[in-house]
MDTraj code that builds the backbone (N, CA, C; nanometers):
import mdtraj as md
import numpy as np

residues = "MET SER THR ARG VAL ALA LEU ASP THR SER ALA LEU MET MET PRO VAL GLU LEU ASN VAL ARG LEU PHE ASP GLU LEU ASP ARG LEU LEU GLY VAL TYR GLU PRO THR ALA PRO GLN PRO VAL VAL GLU GLU LEU ARG ARG LEU SER GLU LYS GLY GLY ALA GLU GLY THR ALA ALA ASN VAL GLY HIS ASP LEU ALA THR GLU ARG CYS LEU VAL VAL ASP THR GLU GLU SER TYR ALA ASP ASP ALA LEU VAL GLU LEU ALA ARG GLU GLY ALA VAL ASP TYR VAL VAL THR ASN ASP ARG PRO LEU ARG ASP ARG VAL LEU GLU THR SER ILE PRO VAL ILE ALA LEU ARG GLY ARG ASN LYS LEU ALA ILE THR GLN PRO".split()
xyz = np.array([
    [0.4494, 2.9335, 0.5536],
    [0.3284, 2.7759, 0.5404],
    [0.3664, 2.7122, 0.5443],
    [0.2942, 2.5999, 0.6357],
    [0.3456, 2.4650, 0.6448],
    [0.3448, 2.3785, 0.5064],
    [0.4220, 2.2572, 0.5399],
    [0.4358, 2.1719, 0.4348],
    [0.3190, 2.0817, 0.4185],
    [0.2638, 2.0481, 0.3177],
    [0.1396, 1.9942, 0.3028],
    [0.1524, 1.8757, 0.2180],
    [0.1040, 1.7320, 0.3181],
    [0.1426, 1.6100, 0.2865],
    [0.0053, 1.5492, 0.2463],
    [-0.0158, 1.4838, 0.1129],
    [-0.1733, 1.4025, 0.1199],
    [-0.1193, 1.2617, 0.1432],
    [-0.2126, 1.1982, 0.1892],
    [-0.1710, 1.0927, 0.2500],
    [-0.2673, 0.9652, 0.1498],
    [-0.2366, 0.8784, 0.0818],
    [-0.3463, 0.7679, 0.0121],
    [-0.3502, 0.6511, 0.1173],
    [-0.4711, 0.5857, 0.0861],
    [-0.5195, 0.4957, 0.1746],
    [-0.3794, 0.3919, 0.1686],
    [-0.3004, 0.3378, 0.0874],
    [-0.2275, 0.2494, 0.1173],
    [-0.1626, 0.3302, 0.2281],
    [-0.1251, 0.4407, 0.2305],
    [-0.0360, 0.4857, 0.3380],
    [-0.0504, 0.5068, 0.4746],
    [-0.2533, 0.5377, 0.4913],
    [-0.2714, 0.5362, 0.6429],
    [-0.3125, 0.3844, 0.6416],
    [-0.2880, 0.2927, 0.5786],
    [-0.3273, 0.1505, 0.6287],
    [-0.1624, 0.0978, 0.6235],
    [-0.0505, 0.1416, 0.6329],
    [0.0902, 0.1079, 0.6849],
    [0.0882, 0.1048, 0.7775],
    [0.0661, 0.1766, 0.9185],
    [0.0565, 0.1438, 1.0355],
    [0.0483, -0.0318, 1.0797],
    [-0.0798, -0.0316, 1.0226],
    [-0.1036, -0.2012, 1.0521],
    [-0.0387, -0.2736, 0.9736],
    [-0.0722, -0.2734, 0.8290],
    [-0.0310, -0.3974, 0.7346],
    [0.1051, -0.3802, 0.7563],
    [0.2201, -0.3130, 0.7767],
    [0.3410, -0.3058, 0.7347],
    [0.4062, -0.2788, 0.8684],
    [0.3615, -0.2270, 0.9928],
    [0.4431, -0.2015, 1.1113],
    [0.5129, -0.0628, 1.0869],
    [0.4588, 0.0350, 1.0200],
    [0.5437, 0.1572, 0.9934],
    [0.4884, 0.2760, 1.0906],
    [0.5790, 0.3380, 1.1495],
    [0.5198, 0.4303, 1.2385],
    [0.5190, 0.5455, 1.1289],
    [0.4027, 0.5692, 1.0666],
    [0.3934, 0.6690, 0.9487],
    [0.4289, 0.8274, 1.0107],
    [0.3511, 0.8600, 1.1165],
    [0.3601, 1.0005, 1.1359],
    [0.5022, 1.0214, 1.1918],
    [0.5771, 0.9284, 1.2771],
    [0.6951, 0.9463, 1.3424],
    [0.8182, 0.9508, 1.1913],
    [0.7575, 0.8863, 1.0947],
    [0.8468, 0.8927, 0.9862],
    [0.8105, 0.9981, 0.9176],
    [0.7239, 1.0621, 0.8817],
    [0.6982, 1.1694, 0.8240],
    [0.7696, 1.2847, 0.9020],
    [0.7566, 1.3083, 1.0289],
    [0.8379, 1.3848, 1.1249],
    [0.9772, 1.3793, 1.1046],
    [1.0176, 1.2825, 1.1149],
    [1.1756, 1.2601, 1.0605],
    [1.2192, 1.3222, 0.9248],
    [1.1355, 1.2731, 0.8376],
    [1.1599, 1.3337, 0.6970],
    [1.1527, 1.4815, 0.6769],
    [1.0402, 1.5384, 0.7420],
    [1.0131, 1.6437, 0.7094],
    [1.0054, 1.7673, 0.7945],
    [1.0112, 1.7371, 0.9273],
    [1.0289, 1.8302, 1.0506],
    [0.8472, 1.8512, 1.0655],
    [0.8173, 1.9708, 1.0318],
    [0.6878, 2.0520, 1.0130],
    [0.6060, 2.0270, 0.9189],
    [0.4885, 1.9425, 0.9143],
    [0.4016, 1.9293, 0.7980],
    [0.2403, 1.9249, 0.8495],
    [0.1618, 1.9109, 0.7345],
    [0.0294, 1.9367, 0.7832],
    [-0.0125, 1.7730, 0.6985],
    [-0.0331, 1.6882, 0.7889],
    [-0.1259, 1.5929, 0.7225],
    [-0.2383, 1.6113, 0.6386],
    [-0.2713, 1.5737, 0.5010],
    [-0.3905, 1.5800, 0.4574],
    [-0.4573, 1.4530, 0.3867],
    [-0.5570, 1.4268, 0.3827],
    [-0.6373, 1.3538, 0.3214],
    [-0.7988, 1.3741, 0.2602],
    [-0.7758, 1.3531, 0.1437],
    [-0.8642, 1.4014, 0.0414],
    [-0.9724, 1.2961, 0.0479],
    [-1.1204, 1.3536, 0.0745],
    [-1.2665, 1.2850, 0.1131],
    [-1.2877, 1.1566, 0.0711],
    [-1.2326, 1.1329, -0.0646],
    [-1.2272, 1.0204, -0.1455],
    [-1.1515, 0.8822, -0.0653],
    [-1.0392, 0.9161, 0.0051],
    [-0.9803, 0.8305, 0.0792],
    [-1.0370, 0.7946, 0.2010],
    [-1.0727, 0.9062, 0.2428],
    [-1.1497, 0.8766, 0.4039],
    [-1.2756, 0.7732, 0.3545],
    [-1.3429, 0.7693, 0.2200],
    [-1.4582, 0.7180, 0.2054],
    [-1.3766, 0.5741, 0.1939],
    [-1.2727, 0.5784, 0.0902],
    [-1.2612, 0.4215, 0.0664],
    [-1.2175, 0.3487, 0.1977],
    [-1.1192, 0.4230, 0.3087],
    [-1.1023, 0.3472, 0.4267],
    [-1.1758, 0.2949, 0.4759],
    [-1.3091, 0.3934, 0.4922],
    [-1.4520, 0.3356, 0.5582],
    [-1.4688, 0.2245, 0.5013],
    [-1.4922, 0.2142, 0.3730],
    [-1.5641, 0.1010, 0.2904],
    [-1.4536, -0.0390, 0.3261],
    [-1.3496, 0.0046, 0.3072],
    [-1.2432, -0.1033, 0.3421],
    [-1.2971, -0.1839, 0.4844],
    [-1.2968, -0.1066, 0.5469],
    [-1.3070, -0.1179, 0.6895],
    [-1.4186, -0.2303, 0.7409],
    [-1.5393, -0.1973, 0.6459],
    [-1.6520, -0.2972, 0.6472],
    [-1.6433, -0.4158, 0.6201],
    [-1.5340, -0.4511, 0.5663],
    [-1.4949, -0.5872, 0.4972],
    [-1.4719, -0.6831, 0.6176],
    [-1.3503, -0.6182, 0.7229],
    [-1.3406, -0.7141, 0.8417],
    [-1.2122, -0.7893, 0.8138],
    [-1.1590, -0.8563, 0.8703],
    [-1.0501, -0.9235, 0.8435],
    [-0.9390, -0.8234, 0.8817],
    [-0.7905, -0.8967, 0.8434],
    [-0.6718, -0.8059, 0.8452],
    [-0.6651, -0.6840, 0.7797],
    [-0.7016, -0.6772, 0.6753],
    [-0.7557, -0.5811, 0.5753],
    [-0.8161, -0.4725, 0.6464],
    [-0.9419, -0.4924, 0.6800],
    [-1.0420, -0.4253, 0.7301],
    [-1.0173, -0.3871, 0.8578],
    [-0.9218, -0.4337, 0.9517],
    [-0.8742, -0.3621, 1.0761],
    [-0.7549, -0.2689, 1.0033],
    [-0.6718, -0.3039, 0.9415],
    [-0.5722, -0.1771, 0.8742],
    [-0.6623, -0.0431, 0.8422],
    [-0.7743, -0.1018, 0.7767],
    [-0.8515, 0.0200, 0.7021],
    [-0.9116, 0.0895, 0.8142],
    [-0.9833, 0.0312, 0.9150],
    [-0.9938, 0.0951, 1.0239],
    [-0.9175, 0.1647, 1.1021],
    [-0.8041, 0.1655, 1.1294],
    [-0.7088, 0.2433, 1.1665],
    [-0.6876, 0.3395, 1.0980],
    [-0.6703, 0.3088, 0.9816],
    [-0.6172, 0.4351, 0.8600],
    [-0.7174, 0.5339, 0.8780],
    [-0.8586, 0.5169, 0.8961],
    [-0.9783, 0.5583, 0.8602],
    [-0.9506, 0.6802, 0.9939],
    [-0.9369, 0.5979, 1.0932],
    [-0.8912, 0.6840, 1.2301],
    [-0.8004, 0.8092, 1.2421],
    [-0.6663, 0.7600, 1.1755],
    [-0.5844, 0.8263, 1.1248],
    [-0.5983, 0.9421, 1.0437],
    [-0.6804, 0.8892, 0.9539],
    [-0.7252, 1.0334, 0.8693],
    [-0.8244, 1.1425, 0.9223],
    [-0.9238, 1.1158, 0.9872],
    [-1.0126, 1.1525, 1.0616],
    [-0.9561, 1.2488, 1.1733],
    [-0.8393, 1.1891, 1.2664],
    [-0.8307, 1.2623, 1.4051],
    [-0.6938, 1.3353, 1.3654],
    [-0.5803, 1.2672, 1.2649],
    [-0.4524, 1.3574, 1.2728],
    [-0.4358, 1.4302, 1.1216],
    [-0.5536, 1.4344, 1.0459],
    [-0.5296, 1.4683, 0.8750],
    [-0.6595, 1.5802, 0.9015],
    [-0.6102, 1.6936, 0.7533],
    [-0.6907, 1.7836, 0.7297],
    [-0.7720, 1.6998, 0.6530],
    [-0.8616, 1.6964, 0.6432],
    [-0.9869, 1.6320, 0.5183],
    [-0.9875, 1.7294, 0.4330],
    [-0.9690, 1.6965, 0.3173],
    [-1.0118, 1.8072, 0.2062],
    [-1.1188, 1.7496, 0.0942],
    [-1.2070, 1.8161, 0.0445],
    [-1.2914, 1.8016, -0.0380],
    [-1.2032, 1.8256, -0.2067],
    [-1.2496, 1.7246, -0.3167],
    [-1.1776, 1.7324, -0.4267],
    [-1.3219, 1.7157, -0.5489],
    [-1.2678, 1.7473, -0.6140],
    [-1.3517, 1.7255, -0.7424],
    [-1.3685, 1.6171, -0.7994],
    [-1.2824, 1.5384, -0.7561],
    [-1.2665, 1.3544, -0.8040],
    [-1.3370, 1.2575, -0.7205],
    [-1.3934, 1.1818, -0.7488],
    [-1.4572, 1.1043, -0.6493],
    [-1.3864, 0.9718, -0.6146],
    [-1.2927, 0.9360, -0.6906],
    [-1.2061, 0.8167, -0.6659],
    [-1.0320, 0.8511, -0.5928],
    [-1.0434, 0.7748, -0.5016],
    [-0.9382, 0.8755, -0.4118],
    [-0.7795, 0.8556, -0.4980],
    [-0.7478, 0.7912, -0.6393],
    [-0.6202, 0.7856, -0.6537],
    [-0.6042, 0.9418, -0.7366],
    [-0.7173, 0.9539, -0.8069],
    [-0.7441, 1.0681, -0.9226],
    [-0.7912, 1.1937, -0.8057],
    [-0.8251, 1.1739, -0.7150],
    [-0.8130, 1.3088, -0.6162],
    [-0.6967, 1.3660, -0.5576],
    [-0.6120, 1.2248, -0.5546],
    [-0.4380, 1.2732, -0.4738],
    [-0.3833, 1.3589, -0.5997],
    [-0.3914, 1.3067, -0.7085],
    [-0.3632, 1.3422, -0.8469],
    [-0.3937, 1.4955, -0.8869],
    [-0.5355, 1.5030, -0.8414],
    [-0.5428, 1.6432, -0.8607],
    [-0.4927, 1.7437, -0.7862],
    [-0.4853, 1.7284, -0.6427],
    [-0.4359, 1.7859, -0.5536],
    [-0.3080, 1.8161, -0.5930],
    [-0.2059, 1.7190, -0.6547],
    [-0.0420, 1.7262, -0.6991],
    [-0.0609, 1.8102, -0.7786],
    [-0.1681, 1.8129, -0.8741],
    [-0.1560, 1.8695, -1.0055],
    [-0.2008, 2.0170, -1.0186],
    [-0.2650, 2.0807, -0.8873],
    [-0.3041, 2.1871, -0.8401],
    [-0.2140, 2.2586, -0.7733],
    [-0.1051, 2.1898, -0.7387],
    [-0.0123, 2.2702, -0.6218],
    [-0.0637, 2.2765, -0.4952],
    [-0.1537, 2.2030, -0.4697],
    [-0.2302, 2.2365, -0.3106],
    [-0.1565, 2.1036, -0.2354],
    [-0.0609, 2.0103, -0.2479],
    [-0.0002, 1.9308, -0.1382],
    [0.1429, 1.9295, -0.2006],
    [0.2518, 1.9281, -0.1440],
    [0.3907, 1.9387, -0.1256],
    [0.4533, 1.8004, -0.2010],
    [0.3938, 1.7114, -0.1056],
    [0.4193, 1.5689, -0.1026],
    [0.2738, 1.5072, -0.1285],
    [0.3081, 1.3689, -0.2008],
    [0.2153, 1.2548, -0.1710],
    [0.2252, 1.1336, -0.1032],
    [0.1936, 1.0986, -0.0155],
    [0.2540, 0.9211, 0.0613],
    [0.1374, 0.8338, 0.0194],
    [0.2552, 0.7209, -0.0598],
    [0.1525, 0.6084, -0.1112],
    [0.2736, 0.5138, -0.1515],
    [0.2223, 0.4007, -0.1588],
    [0.3060, 0.2999, -0.1757],
    [0.2395, 0.2071, -0.2776],
    [0.1465, 0.2748, -0.4043],
    [0.0565, 0.2102, -0.4854],
    [0.1868, 0.2771, -0.6155],
    [0.2534, 0.1899, -0.6595],
    [0.3436, 0.2242, -0.7827],
    [0.2544, 0.2743, -0.9111],
    [0.1137, 0.2471, -0.9388],
    [0.0582, 0.3487, -1.0370],
    [0.0423, 0.4615, -1.0128],
    [-0.0026, 0.4747, -0.8943],
    [-0.0643, 0.6517, -0.8391],
    [0.0906, 0.7320, -0.8225],
    [0.2228, 0.6705, -0.7696],
    [0.3166, 0.7199, -0.7197],
    [0.3727, 0.7632, -0.8927],
    [0.3671, 0.7030, -0.9958],
    [0.4196, 0.7463, -1.1108],
    [0.3179, 0.8641, -1.1604],
    [0.2056, 0.8509, -1.1543],
    [0.1263, 0.9474, -1.2273],
    [0.1308, 1.0910, -1.1184],
    [0.1794, 1.1002, -0.9991],
    [0.1942, 1.2249, -0.8971],
    [0.3345, 1.2724, -0.9591],
    [0.4231, 1.1807, -1.0011],
    [0.5492, 1.2326, -1.0105],
    [0.5582, 1.2735, -1.1855],
    [0.4561, 1.2184, -1.2239],
    [0.4485, 1.3090, -1.3660],
    [0.3535, 1.4910, -1.3322],
    [0.2991, 1.4921, -1.2116],
    [0.2770, 1.6689, -1.1647],
    [0.3779, 1.7221, -1.1291],
    [0.5224, 1.6618, -1.1233],
    [0.6419, 1.7268, -1.0764],
    [0.6136, 1.7134, -0.9174],
    [0.5745, 1.6564, -0.8587],
    [0.5182, 1.6754, -0.7109],
    [0.5847, 1.5540, -0.6752],
    [0.7025, 1.5608, -0.5549],
    [0.7734, 1.4354, -0.4953],
    [0.6448, 1.3620, -0.4251],
    [0.7183, 1.2298, -0.4254],
    [0.6470, 1.1202, -0.3838],
    [0.7164, 1.0557, -0.2476],
    [0.6408, 1.0132, -0.1376],
    [0.7235, 0.9743, -0.0154],
    [0.6877, 0.8189, -0.0026],
    [0.7541, 0.7272, 0.0159],
    [0.7089, 0.5882, -0.0168],
    [0.7987, 0.5128, 0.0690],
    [0.7419, 0.3808, 0.1200],
    [0.8470, 0.2913, 0.1769],
    [0.9612, 0.2486, 0.1223],
    [1.0421, 0.2686, 0.1885],
    [1.2082, 0.2191, 0.1441],
    [1.2564, 0.1107, 0.2502],
    [1.2735, -0.0098, 0.2241],
    [1.3017, -0.1063, 0.3392],
    [1.1868, -0.1365, 0.3982],
    [1.2206, -0.1978, 0.5067],
    [1.1195, -0.2606, 0.5953],
    [1.0197, -0.1544, 0.6667],
    [1.0760, -0.0589, 0.7479],
    [0.9722, 0.0635, 0.7790],
    [1.0277, 0.1926, 0.7910],
    [1.0973, 0.2141, 0.6719],
    [1.1395, 0.3458, 0.6671],
    [1.0642, 0.4199, 0.5594],
    [1.0727, 0.5471, 0.5380],
    [0.9716, 0.5890, 0.4420],
    [1.1171, 0.6848, 0.3538],
    [1.1054, 0.7569, 0.2400],
    [1.2078, 0.7872, 0.1589],
    [1.1187, 0.8703, 0.0376],
    [1.1955, 0.9838, 0.0111],
    [1.1171, 1.0911, -0.0699],
    [1.1982, 1.0392, -0.2243],
    [1.0792, 1.0458, -0.3009],
    [1.1350, 1.0314, -0.4385],
    [1.1083, 1.1203, -0.5271],
    [1.2228, 1.2132, -0.5606],
    [1.1931, 1.3439, -0.6706],
    [1.1377, 1.3184, -0.7821],
    [1.0777, 1.4164, -0.8342],
    [0.9984, 1.3766, -0.9918],
    [1.1268, 1.3884, -1.1054],
])
top = md.Topology()
chain = top.add_chain()
for i, resn in enumerate(residues, 1):
    res = top.add_residue(resn, chain, resSeq=i)
    for name in ("N", "CA", "C"):
        top.add_atom(name, md.element.get_by_symbol(name[0]), res)
traj = md.Trajectory(xyz[None], top)
């Protein structure tokens, strides 16, 4: 069974906002994995992309990455962060990728490791 990795909104916006080669970094850390995005994350990216500007551009790219490279999954929760915590709590994913500190702390409480930015453009795993 492949390693399942859930990506949050901040993770999917990293390639544009922080010049992080997101999928290359995940390849380096994990080898083979299945990128997953909860539907509420896809919705949040779509809403942010409509705002325009730099954030809108980053969100637009993130939305494309989510829909083209990730398995989009439905969740009970409609709020993106809650959806990611739900996936972690249910054991539906092996890692969550986020740069959001409150979300990171909530995910770590479920005993699921978090992948986040360390340094300028490298990702690192934080164990619970």
